[in-house]
C-alpha positions in Angstrom: -24.9 -3.8 82.2 -25.7 -3.9 85.9 -25.4 -0.1 86.0 -27.9 0.2 83.2 -30.4 -2.1 84.9 -30.1 -0.1 88.1 -30.6 3.2 86.3 -33.8 1.7 84.7 -35.2 0.1 87.8 -34.7 3.1 90.1 -37.2 5.4 88.3 -39.7 2.5 88.0 -39.4 1.8 91.7 -39.9 5.4 92.6 -42.9 5.7 90.2 -44.5 2.6 91.6 -44.1 3.9 95.2 -45.6 7.3 94.1 -48.5 5.5 92.5 -49.1 3.5 95.6 -49.1 6.6 97.7 -51.6 8.3 95.4 -53.9 5.3 95.3 -53.8 5.1 99.1 -54.7 8.8 99.4 -57.6 8.4 96.9 -59.0 5.4 98.8 -58.7 7.2 102.1 -60.5 10.2 100.6 -63.3 8.0 99.3 -63.6 6.3 102.7 -63.8 9.7 104.4 -66.5 10.9 102.0 -68.5 7.7 102.5 -68.3 8.0 106.3 -69.5 11.6 106.0 -72.4 10.5 103.9 -73.3 7.8 106.3 -73.2 10.2 109.3 -75.2 12.8 107.4 -77.7 10.1 106.3 -78.1 8.8 109.8 -78.7 12.3 111.1 -81.4 12.8 108.5 -83.1 9.5 109.2 -83.1 10.1 113.0 -84.7 13.4 112.4 -87.4 11.9 110.2 -88.1 9.1 112.7 -88.4 11.7 115.5 -90.8 13.9 113.5 -93.0 11.0 112.5 -93.1 9.6 116.0 -94.2 13.0 117.4 -97.5 12.8 115.4 -97.3 16.5 115.1 -98.8 17.6 111.7 -96.4 20.5 111.4 -93.4 18.2 111.8 -94.9 16.0 109.2 -94.9 19.0 106.8 -91.3 19.6 107.6 -90.5 16.0 106.5 -92.5 16.5 103.3 -90.7 19.7 102.5 -87.3 18.1 103.1 -88.4 15.4 100.6 -88.5 17.8 97.8 -84.8 16.8 97.6 -84.3 13.4 96.0 -81.6 12.4 98.6 -84.0 13.0 101.4 -86.6 10.8 99.8 -84.1 7.9 99.9 -83.6 8.4 103.6 -87.4 8.6 104.3 -87.9 5.3 102.4 -85.3 3.7 104.7 -87.1 5.1 107.8 -90.5 3.8 106.7 -89.0 0.4 106.0 -87.2 0.1 109.3 -89.2 1.9 111.9 -92.3 0.6 113.7 -94.8 3.0 112.3 -98.6 2.4 112.7 -101.2 2.8 110.0 -102.5 6.1 111.3 -99.0 7.6 111.1 -98.6 6.3 107.5 -101.9 7.6 106.5 -101.1 11.1 107.9 -97.7 11.0 106.2 -99.3 10.0 102.9 -101.8 12.9 103.0 -99.0 15.4 103.8 -96.8 14.1 101.0 -99.7 14.5 98.6 -100.5 18.0 99.8 -96.9 19.1 99.4 -96.5 17.7 95.9 -94.0 15.0 96.9 -96.2 12.2 95.7 -96.2 13.7 92.2 -92.4 13.8 92.3 -92.4 10.1 93.3 -94.7 9.1 90.4 -92.4 11.1 88.1 -89.4 9.3 89.5 -91.0 5.9 88.6 -90.1 6.8 85.0 -86.6 8.0 85.7 -83.8 6.5 83.5 -81.9 5.5 86.6 -82.9 2.2 88.2 -82.0 3.3 91.7 -84.3 6.3 91.5 -87.2 4.2 90.2 -86.6 1.7 93.0 -86.6 4.3 95.8 -89.7 5.9 94.5 -91.5 2.6 94.5 -90.5 1.8 98.0 -91.5 5.2 99.3 -95.0 5.1 97.7 -95.5 1.6 99.2 -94.1 2.8 102.6 -96.8 5.3 103.0 -99.5 2.9 101.8 -100.5 5.1 98.9 -103.2 2.8 97.5 -103.9 5.1 94.6 -100.7 4.2 92.8 -100.8 0.4 92.7 -101.0 0.4 88.9 -97.9 2.6 88.7 -96.0 0.2 90.9 -97.2 -2.7 88.9 -95.7 -1.3 85.8 -92.3 -1.8 87.3 -92.9 -5.6 87.5 -92.0 -5.5 83.8 -89.1 -3.1 84.2 -86.0 -3.6 82.1 -83.8 -3.8 85.2 -84.2 -7.1 87.2 -83.4 -5.3 90.5 -86.2 -2.8 89.9 -88.6 -5.7 89.2 -87.6 -7.2 92.6 -88.1 -3.9 94.3 -91.5 -3.5 92.7 -92.7 -6.8 93.9 -91.5 -6.0 97.4 -93.2 -2.6 97.2 -96.5 -4.1 96.2 -96.4 -6.5 99.1 -95.6 -3.7 101.5 -98.5 -1.7 100.1 -100.5 -4.7 101.2 -103.9 -4.2 99.4 -105.9 -6.8 97.5 -105.3 -4.8 94.3 -101.5 -5.2 94.9 -102.1 -9.0 95.4 -103.8 -9.2 92.1 -100.9 -7.5 90.4 -98.5 -10.0 91.9 -100.7 -12.9 90.8 -100.5 -11.5 87.3 -96.7 -11.4 87.6 -96.7 -15.2 88.2 -98.3 -15.6 84.8 -95.9 -13.2 83.1 -92.8 -14.9 84.5 -91.0 -11.6 84.7 -89.7 -12.5 88.1 -88.5 -15.8 89.6 -91.6 -17.6 91.0 -90.1 -18.2 94.5 -89.6 -14.4 94.9 -93.2 -13.7 93.9 -94.5 -16.4 96.3 -92.5 -14.8 99.2 -94.5 -11.6 98.7 -97.9 -13.3 97.9 -97.8 -15.8 100.8 -99.1 -13.3 103.3 -102.5 -12.7 105.0 -103.3 -9.6 102.9 -103.4 -11.7 99.7 -105.7 -14.5 101.0 -108.9 -13.5 99.3 -107.4 -12.8 95.9 -105.5 -16.1 96.0 -108.6 -18.1 96.8 -110.6 -16.3 94.1 -107.8 -16.7 91.6 -108.0 -20.5 92.0 -111.4 -20.3 90.5 -110.4 -18.3 87.4 -110.1 -20.6 84.4 -107.6 -18.2 82.7 -105.2 -18.7 85.6 -105.2 -22.5 85.5 -101.6 -22.8 84.5 -100.5 -21.0 87.8 -102.8 -22.8 90.2 -99.9 -24.9 91.8 -98.2 -21.6 92.6 -101.4 -20.1 94.0 -101.8 -23.2 96.3 -98.2 -22.8 97.4 -98.8 -19.2 98.3 -101.9 -20.1 100.3 -99.8 -22.6 102.3 -97.1 -20.0 102.9 -99.7 -17.6 104.4 -100.7 -20.2 107.0 -104.2 -19.0 107.4 -107.1 -21.4 108.2 -109.4 -19.8 105.7 -107.3 -21.4 102.9 -108.3 -24.9 104.1 -111.5 -25.3 101.9 -109.9 -23.9 98.8 -106.9 -26.2 99.1 -109.2 -29.2 99.9 -111.0 -28.5 96.6 -107.7 -28.4 94.7 -106.6 -31.7 96.3 -109.9 -33.4 95.3 -110.1 -32.2 91.7 -106.8 -30.7 90.7 -104.2 -31.9 88.3 -101.2 -33.9 89.4 -99.1 -30.7 90.0 -102.0 -29.0 91.7 -102.5 -31.9 94.1 -98.8 -32.0 94.9 -98.9 -28.3 95.7 -102.1 -28.7 97.8 -100.5 -31.4 99.9 -97.5 -29.2 100.5 -99.7 -26.2 101.4 -101.9 -28.3 103.8 -98.8 -29.4 105.6 -97.7 -25.8 106.1 -101.2 -25.1 107.6 -100.5 -27.9 110.1 -104.1 -28.1 111.2 -105.7 -31.3 112.4 -108.8 -30.7 110.3 -106.8 -31.6 107.1 -105.9 -35.1 108.4 -108.7 -36.9 106.4 -107.6 -35.1 103.2 -103.9 -36.1 103.6 -104.7 -39.7 104.6 -106.8 -40.0 101.4 -103.9 -38.5 99.4 -101.6 -41.2 100.8 -103.6 -43.5 98.4 -103.1 -41.3 95.4 -101.9 -43.0 92.2 -99.2 -40.3 91.7 -96.1 -41.1 93.9 -95.2 -37.4 94.2 -98.6 -36.7 95.8 -98.2 -39.5 98.2 -94.7 -38.2 99.1 -95.9 -34.7 99.8 -98.8 -36.1 101.8 -96.5 -38.1 104.0 -94.3 -35.1 104.7 -97.3 -33.0 105.5 -98.6 -35.6 108.0 -95.2 -35.5 109.7 -95.5 -31.7 110.1 -99.0 -32.0 111.6 -97.8 -34.5 114.2 -101.1 -36.4 114.7 -100.5 -40.0 115.9 -103.6 -41.1 113.9 -101.4 -40.9 110.8 -99.1 -43.8 112.1 -100.9 -46.7 110.3 -100.9 -44.9 106.9 -97.2 -43.9 107.3 -96.1 -47.3 108.4 -97.8 -48.9 105.4 -96.0 -46.3 103.2 -92.6 -47.6 104.3 -93.1 -50.4 101.7 -94.2 -48.0 99.0 -92.7 -48.5 95.5 -91.4 -45.0 95.4 -88.2 -44.1 97.3 -89.3 -40.6 98.1 -92.6 -41.8 99.6 -90.7 -44.3 101.8 -88.2 -41.6 102.8 -90.8 -39.1 103.8 -92.9 -41.7 105.6 -89.9 -42.7 107.7 -89.1 -39.1 108.5 -92.7 -38.4 109.4 -92.8 -41.4 111.8 -89.6 -40.2 113.4 -91.1 -36.8 113.9 -94.3 -38.2 115.5 -92.3 -39.3 118.6 -93.1 -42.4 120.6 -96.0 -43.8 118.4 -93.9 -43.3 115.3 -90.8 -44.9 116.8 -92.8 -47.9 117.9 -94.0 -48.3 114.3 -90.5 -48.1 113.0 -89.3 -50.7 115.4 -92.1 -53.0 114.3 -91.1 -52.5 110.7 -87.6 -53.9 111.3 -89.2 -57.4 110.7 -91.4 -56.2 107.9 -91.5 -58.7 105.0 -90.6 -56.0 102.5 -86.8 -55.4 102.4 -87.3 -51.7 101.5 -89.5 -51.1 104.5 -86.9 -52.7 106.8 -84.1 -50.6 105.3 -86.2 -47.4 105.7 -87.1 -48.2 109.3 -83.5 -49.0 110.2 -82.3 -45.7 108.7 -85.0 -43.6 110.4 -84.3 -45.2 113.8 -80.6 -44.5 113.4 -81.4 -40.9 112.7 -83.6 -40.8 115.8 -80.9 -42.2 117.9 -78.4 -39.7 116.5 -80.7 -36.9 117.4 -81.1 -38.1 120.9 -77.4 -38.4 121.3 -76.8 -34.9 120.0 -79.4 -33.5 122.5 -77.9 -35.4 125.4 -74.4 -34.1 124.6 
């Protein structure tokens, strides 16, 4: 019996060893191929970057001719994404690509059955700031592939025109992409005017909170008046978003608006207003924040305590005074905030 087992196991052992050797050789071969592709791709990218940096029209033509091959177009998309290339260089590259027929190839690639090809074409069109193809890029916001939809949103933001911003605003309504991803691309200076105008469009009322969030993410002072109007007349969700956005602006001019919001009937508005006052850091907010330590909503008390802690010495004095507040919740919140302040000082000293 033992002899039979040994006769059966020996061939299996040899076969397993042979299979392991074959798999190892295959993996080594794939790694060598990948390394060769990486080296070749790096060489192509370095060549493209050098030609573009030269500002020589003839060398731009050489880049365009190379991009008749799809693989080279992928490398150029990477270069335009990574390198510090100014607008004049991008404009020149765009004109050369159009003259050499490469732009037409890219537009054709936007309809390719392969998602990766569609994505590369979108990034390259955006990389050269070809404003004439915003509508083509926008079509990909409804692409069947979720990764292509993400790339399309990024491409429109890189394209950076007001027309592109309007397409991304429309995508908020379509819900074809996660809202946070769209806001990342919209919350930039190029989209300021479309965002402000969109707040006044009745048909876009259901996405006004998102528009307010995007205005705050852009952190531009021209958003102040639009956000102030939302805070005065908006719905509950709109007022919450407006407080959050005003906090991101972090400008002293918004203090009266946020202090008024601390008296809002909706606790979530008061909570966001308290957090925003902490980010601005103006000691004039201390009385309102100290009063909010006794608010009936836990989040308002928590944000008020954190804001007072962030305000430094004036806020710490208010927290210490609240240790004898007649309201138990105010005392608890003050005690917790002071403990956090002490822990932070200890960590810094260490």
